[in-house]
KENUDO-142907 format. One record per residue: x, y, z of N, C-alpha, C in turn. Coordinates in Angstrom, 2 decimals, padded with zeros to 5 digits. Atoms other than C-alpha are relative to their C-alpha. Layout:
// KENUDO-142907
((X, Y, Z), (X, Y, Z), (X, Y, Z))
...
***
This chain:
// KENUDO-142907
((000.84, -000.77, 000.55), (024.08, 116.66, 097.65), (000.73, 001.56, 000.02))
((000.11, -001.01, -000.17), (025.16, 119.70, 096.66), (-001.09, 001.46, -000.87))
((000.89, -000.51, 000.13), (023.54, 122.93, 096.45), (000.82, 001.11, -000.32))
((-000.90, -001.76, 000.29), (025.26, 126.06, 094.61), (-000.80, 000.66, -000.50))
((000.67, -000.63, -000.30), (023.86, 129.02, 094.43), (000.22, 000.82, -001.38))
((-000.47, -000.53, 000.81), (023.66, 131.19, 091.38), (-000.56, 001.08, -000.51))
((001.08, -001.49, -000.58), (021.51, 134.44, 092.18), (-000.32, -000.10, 001.15))
((000.52, -000.13, -001.29), (020.66, 136.16, 095.42), (-000.34, 001.44, -000.17))
((000.52, -001.16, -000.01), (018.53, 138.47, 094.57), (-001.70, 000.53, 000.81))
((001.04, -000.76, -000.50), (015.47, 140.35, 095.85), (-001.44, -001.19, -000.09))
((001.53, 001.33, 000.42), (012.88, 137.63, 094.46), (000.95, -000.99, 000.40))
((-000.37, 001.30, -000.45), (014.72, 134.80, 095.80), (001.72, -000.54, -000.05))
((-001.52, 000.10, -000.11), (017.94, 133.31, 096.17), (-000.09, -001.95, -000.66))
((-000.09, 001.36, 000.73), (018.67, 130.20, 093.16), (000.71, -000.26, 000.09))
((-001.75, 000.39, -000.22), (020.78, 127.72, 092.92), (-000.18, -001.17, -001.09))
((-000.24, 001.52, 000.89), (021.64, 124.41, 090.93), (000.36, -000.87, 001.32))
((-000.47, 000.99, -001.51), (021.03, 121.10, 093.16), (000.66, -001.28, -001.53))
((-001.08, 000.74, -000.06), (024.06, 118.89, 092.13), (-000.53, -001.45, 000.59))
((-000.21, 001.43, -001.00), (024.10, 114.73, 093.05), (001.18, -000.77, -000.80))
((-001.61, 000.53, 000.63), (027.50, 112.80, 091.96), (-000.09, 001.21, -000.71))
((-000.57, -001.00, 001.67), (028.78, 115.59, 089.38), (-001.39, 000.18, -000.29))
((000.94, -000.18, 000.91), (025.08, 115.77, 087.75), (-000.69, 001.14, 000.74))
((000.51, -001.07, 000.38), (023.29, 119.01, 087.49), (-001.45, -000.86, -000.10))
((001.05, 000.19, 000.55), (019.79, 117.61, 087.90), (-001.81, 001.01, 000.47))
((001.40, -000.82, -000.30), (016.79, 120.13, 089.58), (000.95, 001.90, 000.46))
((-000.19, -001.12, -000.29), (017.11, 123.80, 090.17), (-001.43, 000.19, 001.47))
((000.46, 000.05, -001.60), (015.81, 125.38, 093.83), (-000.20, 001.91, -000.06))
((000.41, -000.64, -000.38), (014.53, 128.55, 094.90), (000.08, 000.83, 001.67))
((-000.11, -000.62, -001.80), (014.74, 130.02, 099.01), (-000.54, 001.70, 000.12))
((000.21, -001.45, -000.93), (013.29, 132.92, 100.94), (001.39, 001.09, 000.27))
((-000.41, -000.75, -000.69), (015.42, 136.16, 101.01), (-000.36, 000.69, 000.93))
((001.25, -001.16, -001.50), (014.88, 138.76, 103.85), (000.60, 001.29, -000.87))
((-000.21, -001.46, -000.22), (015.55, 142.65, 103.69), (002.11, 000.16, -000.17))
((-001.22, -000.63, 000.09), (019.75, 142.22, 103.86), (000.44, -000.72, -001.70))
((-000.58, 001.18, 001.09), (019.85, 139.22, 100.32), (000.12, -001.36, 001.25))
((-000.25, 000.83, -000.74), (020.67, 137.19, 103.49), (-001.13, -001.50, -000.12))
((000.35, 000.59, 000.49), (019.46, 133.29, 103.46), (-000.71, -000.62, 001.38))
((-000.39, 000.40, -001.32), (018.47, 131.17, 106.45), (001.20, -001.39, 000.00))
((-001.21, 000.79, 001.42), (021.46, 128.57, 104.32), (001.15, 000.94, -000.28))
((-001.08, -000.78, 000.00), (024.53, 129.78, 104.77), (001.10, -000.41, -001.34))
((-000.96, 001.11, 000.89), (027.80, 128.28, 102.88), (000.41, -000.89, 001.33))
((-000.20, 001.21, -001.34), (028.56, 124.74, 105.09), (-000.68, -000.84, -000.59))
((000.15, 001.76, 000.73), (027.76, 121.10, 104.86), (-000.95, 000.07, 000.71))
((001.47, 000.82, -001.11), (024.07, 120.10, 106.82), (-000.34, -000.96, -000.33))
((001.04, 001.02, 000.26), (022.20, 117.23, 107.17), (-000.54, 000.03, -000.11))
((001.68, 000.26, 000.11), (019.33, 115.93, 105.63), (000.00, -001.14, 000.86))
((000.63, 001.46, -000.59), (017.12, 113.55, 107.40), (-001.20, -000.29, -000.26))
((001.40, 000.15, 000.89), (013.81, 111.98, 105.66), (-000.58, 000.40, 001.27))
((000.80, -000.34, -000.89), (010.98, 113.50, 107.51), (-001.23, 000.06, -001.73))
((001.77, -000.23, 000.37), (006.89, 114.20, 106.05), (-000.36, 001.79, -000.08))
((000.09, -001.62, -000.07), (005.87, 117.89, 105.45), (-001.29, -000.38, -000.79))
((001.28, 000.26, -000.54), (002.51, 117.81, 106.79), (-000.79, 001.08, -000.96))
((000.68, -000.34, 000.04), (001.42, 120.62, 104.98), (-000.24, -000.30, -001.46))
((-000.11, 000.72, 001.64), (002.09, 119.05, 101.33), (-001.30, -001.16, -000.03))
((-000.01, 001.64, 000.63), (001.36, 115.66, 102.12), (000.84, -000.92, -000.16))
((-001.26, 001.25, 000.74), (004.36, 113.81, 100.95), (001.28, 000.44, 001.02))
((-001.02, -000.19, -000.77), (007.27, 112.76, 102.37), (001.20, 000.74, -000.67))
((-000.78, -001.27, 000.08), (010.41, 115.40, 102.20), (001.32, -000.82, 001.10))
((-001.21, -000.38, -001.16), (014.18, 115.66, 104.14), (000.13, 001.49, 000.54))
((-000.53, -000.71, -000.95), (014.74, 118.15, 106.64), (000.74, 000.24, -000.14))
((-001.41, -000.66, 000.18), (017.69, 120.38, 106.29), (000.11, 000.30, 001.85))
((-000.59, -000.26, -001.27), (019.32, 120.73, 110.04), (000.49, 001.31, 000.42))
((-000.02, -001.47, -000.37), (019.68, 123.77, 110.77), (000.08, 001.07, 001.46))
((000.25, -000.91, -001.28), (021.14, 125.65, 114.26), (-000.88, 001.36, -000.03))
((000.52, -001.22, -000.13), (018.88, 127.72, 115.37), (-001.42, 000.27, -000.66))
((001.28, -000.05, 000.62), (015.84, 126.76, 113.17), (-000.31, -001.14, -000.06))
((000.28, 000.87, -000.58), (013.18, 124.55, 113.23), (-001.00, -000.40, -001.74))
((001.30, 000.29, 001.10), (011.31, 122.40, 109.85), (000.91, 001.00, -001.39))
((000.07, -000.58, 000.94), (013.40, 123.85, 107.31), (000.32, -001.16, -001.25))
((000.26, 001.34, 000.79), (012.68, 121.07, 104.29), (000.36, 001.01, -001.75))
((000.00, 000.03, 001.62), (013.11, 120.71, 100.48), (-001.58, -000.45, 000.02))
((001.22, 000.05, -000.17), (009.88, 121.00, 099.28), (-000.57, 000.32, -001.83))
((000.48, -000.73, 001.21), (007.09, 121.61, 096.17), (000.47, 001.42, -000.46))
((-000.03, -001.65, -000.58), (007.52, 125.45, 095.51), (000.51, 000.26, -001.50))
((-000.84, -001.39, 001.32), (008.14, 128.14, 092.08), (000.59, 001.42, 000.34))
((-000.74, -001.36, -000.26), (008.76, 131.09, 093.60), (-000.37, 000.70, 001.23))
((-000.91, -000.13, -001.53), (010.63, 132.82, 096.51), (-000.99, -000.08, 001.10))
((000.94, -000.35, -000.94), (006.80, 133.99, 098.03), (000.23, -002.00, 000.73))
((000.70, 002.19, -000.62), (006.12, 129.38, 098.69), (001.34, 000.38, 001.31))
((-001.10, -000.31, -000.80), (009.11, 129.94, 100.69), (-000.01, 000.38, 000.99))
((-000.38, -000.80, -001.40), (009.53, 130.52, 104.35), (001.29, 000.27, 000.37))
((-001.77, 000.61, -000.13), (013.18, 129.12, 104.92), (000.60, -001.14, -000.64))
((-000.53, 001.63, 000.70), (012.80, 125.94, 102.72), (000.61, 000.18, -001.19))
((-000.15, -000.14, 001.71), (013.87, 125.03, 099.46), (-000.29, -000.70, -000.95))
((001.04, -000.14, 001.39), (011.68, 125.09, 096.51), (000.65, -000.98, -000.79))
((-000.93, 000.94, 001.27), (012.82, 122.07, 094.26), (-001.08, 000.14, -001.16))
((000.31, 000.18, 000.96), (012.08, 122.46, 090.46), (000.79, -000.43, -001.43))
((-000.79, 000.45, 000.70), (013.11, 121.62, 087.05), (000.97, 001.42, -001.07))
((-000.58, -001.18, 000.86), (013.78, 124.72, 085.39), (000.27, 002.12, 000.51))
((000.59, -002.16, 000.07), (014.08, 129.00, 085.48), (-000.66, -000.11, -000.28))
((000.88, -000.97, 001.07), (012.01, 131.21, 084.63), (-000.62, 000.64, 000.33))
((000.62, -000.67, -000.68), (010.04, 134.14, 085.12), (-001.86, -000.19, 000.22))
((001.48, -000.05, 000.03), (006.15, 134.33, 086.60), (-000.48, 000.95, 000.71))
((000.54, -001.19, -000.87), (004.03, 136.78, 087.38), (001.03, 000.92, 000.47))
((-001.26, -000.87, 000.08), (007.28, 139.33, 086.55), (000.72, 000.20, 000.86))
((-000.99, 000.78, -000.36), (009.35, 137.45, 089.15), (000.41, -000.77, -000.36))
((-001.45, 001.36, -000.14), (012.42, 135.15, 088.89), (-000.67, -001.18, 000.85))
((000.24, 001.05, -000.78), (011.12, 131.86, 089.51), (000.61, -001.49, -000.11))
((-000.74, 001.10, 000.74), (011.82, 127.96, 088.73), (-001.46, -000.97, -000.10))
((001.09, 000.55, 000.96), (009.15, 126.28, 086.67), (000.17, -001.86, -000.15))
((000.23, 001.33, 000.08), (007.81, 122.50, 086.99), (000.27, -000.33, 001.17))
((-000.11, 000.46, -001.51), (008.00, 121.90, 090.76), (-000.32, -001.75, 000.15))
((001.25, 001.63, -000.36), (005.84, 118.42, 090.61), (001.47, -000.72, -000.43))
((-000.90, 000.62, 000.93), (009.09, 116.87, 088.29), (001.44, 000.03, 000.69))
((-001.52, -000.39, -000.88), (011.86, 118.76, 089.73), (000.25, -000.46, 001.52))
((000.48, 000.45, -001.53), (010.68, 117.47, 093.21), (000.26, -001.80, 000.02))
((000.19, 001.89, 000.55), (009.89, 113.70, 091.95), (001.14, -000.51, -000.62))
((-001.32, 000.58, 000.29), (013.70, 113.75, 090.54), (000.47, 000.48, 001.19))
((-000.08, -000.02, -000.96), (014.54, 114.92, 093.68), (000.28, -001.47, 001.15))
((000.36, 001.12, -000.84), (013.00, 112.09, 095.82), (-000.24, -000.88, -000.58))
((-000.97, 000.60, 000.90), (014.09, 109.78, 093.02), (001.68, -000.65, -000.06))
((-001.86, 000.71, -000.51), (018.11, 110.05, 093.80), (000.07, -000.60, 001.58))
((000.01, -000.05, -001.39), (017.44, 110.27, 097.22), (-000.68, -001.09, 000.58))
((001.28, 000.96, -000.64), (015.44, 106.68, 097.65), (001.09, -000.47, 000.07))
((-000.96, 001.34, -001.02), (016.72, 104.21, 100.06), (000.72, 000.88, 000.50))
((-001.10, -000.43, -001.13), (018.62, 107.11, 101.46), (-001.44, 000.19, 001.71))
((001.12, -000.60, -001.11), (017.12, 108.17, 105.19), (000.57, 001.64, 001.10))
((-000.71, -001.08, 000.57), (020.05, 110.77, 105.35), (000.46, 000.31, -000.38))
((-000.89, -000.51, 001.07), (022.32, 113.01, 102.85), (000.42, 001.33, 000.99))
((-000.75, -001.26, -000.40), (024.70, 115.90, 103.45), (-000.07, 000.74, -001.46))
((000.20, -000.80, 000.90), (023.88, 118.49, 101.58), (001.22, 001.25, 000.22))
((-000.82, -001.03, -000.20), (027.05, 121.59, 100.87), (-000.76, 000.83, -000.75))
((000.73, -001.48, 000.10), (025.87, 124.67, 100.27), (001.43, 001.33, -000.53))
((-000.58, -001.13, 000.20), (028.18, 127.23, 098.02), (-000.53, 001.55, -000.99))
((000.66, -001.31, 001.17), (028.34, 130.63, 096.21), (-000.81, 000.69, 000.46))
((000.63, -001.08, -000.92), (026.61, 132.77, 098.87), (000.84, 001.08, 000.51))
((-000.84, -000.94, -000.15), (027.29, 136.19, 099.60), (000.57, -000.13, 001.53))
***
């Protein structure tokens, strides 16, 4: 999988998710005061896991020095402590840039990873 960053802003880090050269969803992550994110440019191992707060299966992104960085549903940067929120499209909500239709975007994410216990994610486009 590829996580191709398209914008890093005070209201989130926005990316397109690509599987086998096909873009299929978008994402938002928390940005910190210096506009950094937990994920940097590079390759990360992702392992099947369970999101206890949401009550559903997902994947954990293995990030050295961090625990439980997950892919999960969410629409705004504030929905993520450091995780990758997945949805269908870019939009605006409550006056901030966001991502919309998280339920369908996350469902598609889980469909493309059906049968996998792990995969690699390549993160690009970060400052």
